[in-house]
C-alpha positions as CSV (number, residue, x, y, z in Angstrom):
1,M,16.2,-31.8,-43.2
2,R,16.9,-35.4,-44.2
3,E,20.4,-35.1,-42.6
4,K,18.9,-34.0,-39.3
5,T,16.3,-36.9,-39.5
6,R,19.1,-39.4,-40.2
7,R,21.2,-38.1,-37.4
8,G,18.2,-38.2,-35.0
9,R,17.6,-41.8,-36.0
10,L,21.3,-42.6,-35.3
11,N,21.1,-41.0,-31.9
12,E,18.0,-42.9,-31.1
13,Y,19.5,-46.2,-32.2
14,G,22.6,-45.3,-30.2
15,N,20.7,-44.6,-27.1
16,E,18.6,-47.8,-27.5
17,Y,21.4,-50.3,-28.5
18,G,24.5,-48.6,-27.1
19,K,24.0,-50.3,-23.7
20,Y,24.0,-53.7,-25.3
21,A,27.1,-53.0,-27.3
22,A,28.8,-51.7,-24.1
23,C,28.1,-54.9,-22.4
24,V,29.5,-57.0,-25.2
25,L,32.6,-54.8,-25.4
26,S,33.1,-55.1,-21.6
27,G,33.0,-58.9,-21.9
28,F,35.8,-58.9,-24.5
29,V,37.9,-56.4,-22.4
30,L,37.5,-58.5,-19.2
31,Y,38.3,-61.7,-21.3
32,G,41.5,-60.0,-22.6
33,L,42.5,-58.8,-19.1
34,S,42.0,-62.2,-17.6
35,E,44.0,-64.0,-20.3
36,A,46.8,-61.5,-19.8
37,V,46.9,-61.9,-16.1
38,G,46.7,-65.7,-16.4
39,E,49.7,-65.7,-18.8
40,I,51.7,-63.6,-16.4
41,G,50.9,-65.6,-13.3
42,D,50.8,-69.0,-14.9
43,P,53.8,-71.0,-13.7
44,V,53.2,-73.7,-16.3
45,R,54.5,-71.3,-19.0
46,D,57.8,-71.4,-17.2
47,G,57.8,-75.3,-17.1
48,V,57.0,-75.6,-13.5
49,L,54.2,-77.6,-11.8
50,A,53.7,-76.7,-8.1
51,R,53.1,-79.4,-5.6
52,N,50.6,-79.1,-2.7
53,E,52.1,-78.9,0.7
54,Y,52.1,-82.1,2.8
55,G,48.6,-82.9,3.9
56,G,47.1,-81.0,0.9
57,G,46.7,-84.1,-1.2
58,D,47.5,-84.7,-4.8
59,R,47.1,-81.9,-7.4
60,Q,45.5,-82.4,-10.8
61,Y,46.8,-80.4,-13.8
62,E,45.3,-80.1,-17.3
63,L,48.0,-78.8,-19.7
64,L,47.9,-77.6,-23.3
65,V,51.2,-78.7,-24.8
66,E,52.4,-77.3,-28.1
67,G,55.0,-79.0,-30.2
68,L,54.0,-82.7,-29.8
69,E,52.0,-82.8,-33.1
70,N,50.0,-80.4,-35.0
71,G,48.6,-77.7,-32.8
72,E,48.1,-77.9,-29.0
73,E,47.5,-81.2,-27.3
74,Q,45.6,-81.5,-24.0
75,V,47.4,-83.6,-21.3
76,K,46.3,-84.4,-17.8
77,V,48.9,-85.1,-15.0
78,T,48.7,-85.9,-11.3
79,V,51.3,-84.3,-9.1
80,P,51.7,-86.0,-5.7
81,E,51.9,-83.8,-2.6
82,R,55.2,-82.7,-1.1
83,K,56.6,-85.0,1.5
84,M,58.2,-83.8,4.7
85,S,62.0,-84.0,4.7
86,D,63.8,-85.7,7.5
87,A,64.7,-82.4,9.1
88,E,61.1,-81.3,8.9
89,V,60.0,-84.6,10.5
90,Q,62.4,-84.0,13.4
91,K,61.3,-80.4,13.8
92,E,57.6,-81.3,13.8
93,L,58.1,-84.4,15.8
94,P,56.5,-83.1,19.1
95,G,53.4,-82.0,17.2
96,I,53.3,-85.3,15.3
97,M,53.5,-87.4,18.5
98,E,50.7,-85.4,20.1
99,Y,48.5,-85.8,17.0
100,L,49.3,-89.5,16.7
101,K,48.4,-90.2,20.3
102,G,45.1,-88.6,19.8
103,E,44.4,-90.6,16.6
104,I,45.0,-94.0,18.2
105,L,42.9,-93.6,21.3
106,G,39.8,-95.2,19.8
107,G,37.1,-95.4,22.5
108,N,39.6,-94.9,25.3
109,S,39.9,-91.7,27.3
110,S,43.7,-92.0,27.9
111,L,46.6,-94.1,26.9
112,S,47.4,-94.6,30.5
113,K,44.2,-96.5,30.9
114,V,43.3,-98.6,27.9
115,Q,40.3,-100.9,28.2
116,S,39.2,-101.3,24.5
117,D,40.9,-101.8,21.2
118,L,43.2,-99.1,19.8
119,N,42.9,-97.4,16.4
120,L,46.4,-97.9,15.1
121,T,46.1,-95.6,12.0
122,R,48.2,-96.3,9.0
123,T,48.3,-92.7,7.7
124,L,48.7,-89.2,9.2
125,V,47.0,-87.1,6.5
126,K,47.7,-83.9,8.2
127,Y,51.4,-84.5,7.9
128,G,51.4,-86.6,4.7
129,L,53.2,-89.5,6.6
130,S,52.6,-93.3,6.6
131,V,52.8,-95.2,9.8
132,E,54.0,-98.7,10.6
133,W,53.3,-100.4,13.9
134,E,55.2,-102.9,16.0
135,S,54.0,-104.1,19.5
136,G,56.4,-105.0,22.3
137,D,53.9,-107.5,23.6
138,P,51.6,-108.8,20.8
139,E,49.6,-111.0,23.2
140,T,48.6,-108.0,25.1
141,V,48.3,-105.5,22.3
142,S,48.6,-106.7,18.6
143,D,50.1,-104.8,15.8
144,M,46.5,-104.1,14.8
145,G,45.7,-102.5,18.1
146,L,43.5,-105.4,19.3
147,I,43.5,-106.0,23.2
148,G,44.0,-109.4,24.6
149,S,41.4,-111.2,26.7
150,E,43.3,-111.8,29.9
151,M,44.7,-108.7,31.7
152,P,45.8,-108.3,35.3
153,E,43.7,-106.1,37.5
154,S,46.7,-103.8,38.2
155,G,47.2,-103.3,34.4
156,K,50.1,-104.0,32.1
157,T,52.3,-101.5,30.2
158,V,53.1,-102.2,26.6
159,T,55.5,-100.2,24.4
160,L,54.2,-99.6,20.8
161,R,56.8,-98.6,18.2
162,A,55.5,-96.4,15.4
163,G,57.6,-95.9,12.2
164,L,56.9,-92.5,10.6
165,M,57.6,-92.9,6.8
166,N,58.0,-89.9,4.6
167,G,58.7,-91.9,1.5
168,S,62.5,-91.9,1.7
169,S,63.3,-92.8,5.4
170,V,61.6,-94.0,8.6
171,T,61.7,-92.3,12.0
172,W,60.9,-94.7,14.8
173,V,59.1,-93.4,18.0
174,E,57.9,-95.2,21.1
175,I,54.4,-94.8,22.7
176,P,53.8,-96.5,26.1
177,V,50.2,-97.7,26.8
178,T,48.9,-99.2,30.0
179,V,46.2,-101.9,29.4
180,F,43.6,-102.8,32.0
181,P,40.8,-105.4,31.9
182,E,37.5,-104.0,30.5
183,T,35.3,-102.8,33.3
184,E,32.1,-104.8,33.4
185,T,28.9,-102.7,33.8
186,L,26.3,-103.6,36.4
187,R,23.9,-104.7,33.7
188,E,26.5,-107.1,32.2
189,T,27.3,-108.4,35.7
190,F,23.6,-109.0,36.4
191,S,23.2,-110.6,33.0
192,A,26.0,-113.1,33.7
193,F,24.5,-113.7,37.2
194,L,21.1,-114.6,35.7
195,G,22.8,-116.9,33.2
196,K,24.4,-118.8,36.0
197,L,21.1,-118.8,37.9
198,A,19.3,-120.2,34.9
199,E,21.7,-123.1,34.7
200,K,20.9,-124.4,38.2
201,D,18.1,-126.7,39.1
202,L,17.4,-127.7,35.5
203,E,14.9,-130.3,36.8
204,T,12.5,-127.6,37.9
205,G,10.0,-125.9,35.6
206,Q,10.7,-122.3,36.7
207,V,13.6,-119.9,37.3
208,V,12.9,-117.6,40.3
209,L,14.3,-114.1,39.7
210,P,16.0,-112.4,42.6
211,E,14.2,-109.6,44.3
212,T,17.5,-107.7,45.1
213,F,20.9,-107.5,43.5
214,D,23.9,-105.6,44.9
215,G,21.7,-103.9,47.5
216,R,19.2,-102.8,44.9
217,T,15.5,-103.7,44.8
218,L,14.5,-105.1,41.4
219,H,11.3,-105.1,39.5
220,Y,10.7,-107.0,36.2
221,R,8.4,-107.1,33.2
222,S,8.6,-108.6,29.8
223,A,10.4,-106.6,27.2
224,D,8.0,-108.1,24.6
225,G,5.4,-105.8,26.0
226,C,7.3,-102.8,24.6
227,G,5.8,-103.7,21.2
228,N,2.3,-102.9,22.5
229,G,3.1,-99.2,22.0
230,G,2.1,-99.8,18.4
231,L,-1.5,-100.2,19.6
232,I,-1.5,-96.4,20.3
233,F,-0.7,-95.7,16.7
234,L,-3.2,-98.3,15.6
235,G,-5.8,-96.4,17.6
236,I,-4.7,-93.1,16.0
237,A,-4.9,-94.6,12.6
238,A,-8.3,-96.1,13.3
239,A,-9.5,-92.6,14.4
240,L,-8.1,-91.0,11.3
241,C,-9.7,-93.7,9.1
242,L,-13.0,-93.2,10.9
243,F,-12.8,-89.5,10.4
244,L,-12.0,-89.8,6.7
245,K,-14.8,-92.4,6.3
246,E,-17.3,-90.1,8.0
247,K,-16.2,-87.2,5.8
248,S,-16.4,-89.3,2.7
249,D,-19.9,-90.6,3.7
250,A,-21.0,-87.0,4.3
251,K,-19.7,-85.9,0.9
252,E,-21.4,-88.9,-0.7
253,A,-24.7,-88.2,1.1
254,K,-24.6,-84.6,0.1
255,K,-23.9,-85.5,-3.5
256,Q,-26.9,-88.0,-3.5
257,W,-29.1,-85.3,-1.9
258,E,-28.1,-82.8,-4.7
259,D,-28.7,-85.3,-7.3
260,R,-32.1,-86.1,-5.8
261,M,-33.0,-82.3,-5.8
262,I,-32.0,-82.0,-9.4
263,L,-34.2,-84.9,-10.3
264,D,-37.1,-83.4,-8.4
265,Y,-36.6,-79.9,-9.9
266,P,-38.4,-80.5,-13.3
267,E,-41.5,-82.0,-11.5
268,L,-41.6,-79.1,-9.2
269,L,-41.6,-76.6,-12.1
270,S,-44.1,-78.6,-14.0
271,D,-46.6,-78.6,-11.0
272,F,-46.1,-74.8,-10.6
273,V,-46.8,-74.2,-14.3
274,V,-50.0,-76.2,-14.0
275,L,-51.2,-74.6,-10.8
276,T,-50.3,-71.0,-11.7
277,G,-52.0,-71.6,-15.1
278,A,-55.0,-72.8,-13.3
279,G,-55.2,-69.4,-11.5
280,Y,-53.5,-70.2,-8.2
281,P,-51.3,-67.4,-6.7
282,V,-47.7,-68.3,-6.1
283,R,-48.1,-68.8,-2.4
284,Q,-51.2,-70.9,-2.7
285,A,-49.5,-73.0,-5.4
286,W,-46.5,-73.5,-3.1
287,K,-48.8,-74.5,-0.2
288,K,-50.8,-76.9,-2.3
289,Q,-47.7,-78.8,-3.4
290,V,-46.4,-79.1,0.1
291,V,-49.8,-80.4,1.4
292,D,-50.2,-82.9,-1.5
293,A,-46.7,-84.3,-0.9
294,E,-47.3,-84.7,2.9
295,S,-50.6,-86.4,2.2
296,K,-48.9,-88.9,-0.1
297,N,-46.0,-89.5,2.4
298,T,-43.4,-88.6,-0.3
299,V,-41.5,-86.0,1.7
300,L,-38.7,-88.5,2.6
301,I,-38.4,-89.6,-1.0
302,H,-38.4,-86.0,-2.4
303,P,-36.5,-83.8,0.1
304,V,-37.4,-80.6,-1.8
305,Y,-40.8,-80.7,-0.2
306,R,-39.2,-80.7,3.3
307,E,-37.4,-77.5,2.4
308,M,-40.7,-76.1,1.0
309,R,-42.5,-76.9,4.2
310,T,-39.8,-74.9,6.1
311,A,-40.4,-71.9,3.8
312,L,-44.1,-72.3,4.2
313,N,-43.8,-72.3,8.0
314,Q,-41.7,-69.1,7.8
315,M,-44.4,-67.4,5.7
316,E,-47.2,-68.5,8.0
317,T,-45.3,-67.1,11.0
318,G,-44.9,-63.7,9.5
319,T,-41.7,-63.8,7.4
320,P,-42.2,-61.9,4.2
321,E,-42.9,-64.1,1.2
322,I,-39.9,-62.8,-0.9
323,R,-37.5,-63.4,2.0
324,A,-38.9,-66.9,2.6
325,Y,-38.3,-67.8,-1.1
326,G,-34.8,-66.4,-1.0
327,E,-33.8,-68.3,2.1
328,F,-35.3,-71.5,0.5
329,G,-33.0,-71.1,-2.5
330,R,-29.9,-70.4,-0.3
331,R,-30.5,-73.4,2.0
332,I,-30.6,-75.8,-1.0
333,G,-27.5,-74.0,-2.5
334,L,-28.0,-75.3,-6.0
335,G,-28.0,-72.8,-8.9
336,C,-31.3,-73.9,-10.4
337,Y,-33.1,-73.5,-7.1
338,I,-31.6,-70.1,-6.4
339,K,-32.9,-69.0,-9.8
340,F,-36.3,-70.5,-9.1
341,A,-36.5,-68.6,-5.8
342,S,-35.5,-65.5,-7.6
343,L,-38.3,-65.9,-10.2
344,L,-40.9,-66.4,-7.5
345,G,-39.6,-63.4,-5.5
346,N,-39.8,-61.2,-8.7
347,S,-43.3,-62.5,-9.5
348,V,-44.4,-61.3,-6.1
349,S,-43.0,-57.9,-6.7
350,T,-44.3,-57.6,-10.2
351,G,-47.7,-59.3,-9.7
352,G,-46.9,-62.5,-11.5
353,K,-46.1,-60.9,-14.9
354,D,-44.4,-63.3,-17.3
355,L,-44.0,-65.9,-14.6
356,R,-45.6,-68.7,-16.6
357,R,-43.4,-68.1,-19.6
358,L,-40.2,-67.9,-17.4
359,L,-41.2,-71.1,-15.6
360,E,-41.7,-72.9,-18.9
361,E,-38.3,-71.8,-20.1
362,E,-36.7,-73.0,-16.9
363,M,-38.6,-76.3,-17.1
364,E,-37.0,-77.1,-20.4
365,T,-33.6,-76.4,-19.0
366,A,-34.4,-78.6,-15.9
367,F,-35.5,-81.6,-18.0
368,R,-32.2,-81.2,-20.0
369,Q,-30.2,-81.2,-16.7
370,R,-32.0,-84.3,-15.5
371,K,-31.3,-86.1,-18.7
372,E,-27.6,-85.2,-18.4
373,L,-27.6,-86.4,-14.8
374,A,-29.1,-89.8,-15.8
375,L,-26.4,-90.2,-18.4
376,R,-23.7,-89.5,-15.9
377,K,-25.2,-91.9,-13.5
378,G,-25.2,-94.6,-16.1
379,E,-21.5,-94.0,-17.0
380,E,-20.6,-94.2,-13.3
381,A,-22.4,-97.5,-12.9
382,S,-20.6,-98.8,-15.9
383,T,-17.3,-97.8,-14.6
384,K,-18.0,-99.5,-11.2
385,L,-18.8,-102.7,-13.0
386,L,-15.4,-102.7,-14.7
387,I,-13.6,-103.5,-11.4
388,P,-15.3,-107.0,-10.8
389,M,-15.0,-107.7,-14.5
390,F,-11.2,-107.2,-14.3
391,L,-11.0,-109.3,-11.1
392,M,-12.9,-112.1,-12.8
393,L,-10.6,-111.8,-15.9
394,G,-7.5,-112.0,-13.5
395,V,-8.9,-115.2,-11.8
396,V,-9.5,-116.8,-15.2
397,M,-6.0,-116.0,-16.5
398,V,-4.5,-117.5,-13.3
399,M,-6.5,-120.6,-13.7
400,V,-5.3,-120.9,-17.3
401,V,-1.7,-119.9,-16.9
402,A,-0.9,-121.6,-13.6
403,P,-1.1,-125.2,-14.8
404,A,1.2,-124.4,-17.7
405,F,3.8,-123.1,-15.3
406,L,3.4,-126.0,-12.9
407,S,4.0,-128.4,-15.8
408,L,7.4,-127.0,-16.6
């Protein structure tokens, strides 16, 4: 029995942990195979370092050398790319020439019409060659590819000699280019015309701009006016700031309204306890508080009575009393008033049973909330006073420290 139990546990362990062991074993097997393949295909073991083909760049090797000292030493070596032989240069010369002509164009469309500086490159990375340049007419086209300032309208042909160097020898080739004077745009021509016009009649106080030029009707306006576009963004920013301010003001007004409602809540409960204790029904106690507040003109100061007036109007126009109390609590939206409305609604349903006791318990909670609110208001006021205090401290520090620095 024990033997069966032991075998069962072994099978359970084998099923649970066998997959992990298989993963570990697979890792060792793959490592061994990779090392074996690497040793077979590693040319370094045969004492050979392969170069990259021309255009492939230098190749970096990290070698483990055994036999220098104790154990294996790690050595880094950079093997330059293979250079083209003279025979390969001659064989690839047509392709090299085509590639070279495309490289030196710069901003020109063709070597038969060169109007801006050439880009006489010094290397052909694709072929692993260096290039040396010689100009047949340096005043027209320099060895750097710069174009001279004075060119005949019919153009001038210059032969450029390019020396293709593969490291051991130089193969010279010739590339003819035809240089023309740079074409002046209509804007540049008009700008030069205005410059000459402004130099005339220096005794006068104004320069009269032409109405036409080259058969074209012209209209002018100051380019400085383009900066006025920023006024649009200024208007958008002002609208955004106004929106954020109104939103902030509305949030602050709502917060102040809620704080006022919380401050009024204990007094409301206290009056209800007194009136219901004196025998007033809930609805009559409600109405008396509203009428008393309106007679004392305290509705604006205590907004809770304005909401109570709305509920009273609903009841007087036929709205069920329970529903009017519920909507009163939902309009205010504060948890304490929702609970108060629920207490009044339940009292209507149950005939006022335990209402006085429940109102007294709620009144204790309300006075505690008002005390906490007063403490929070005091902390906020203290925090706001810190800003001017720090500003005054900064001014005093500047007044004290500035003379010391000025005297240095």
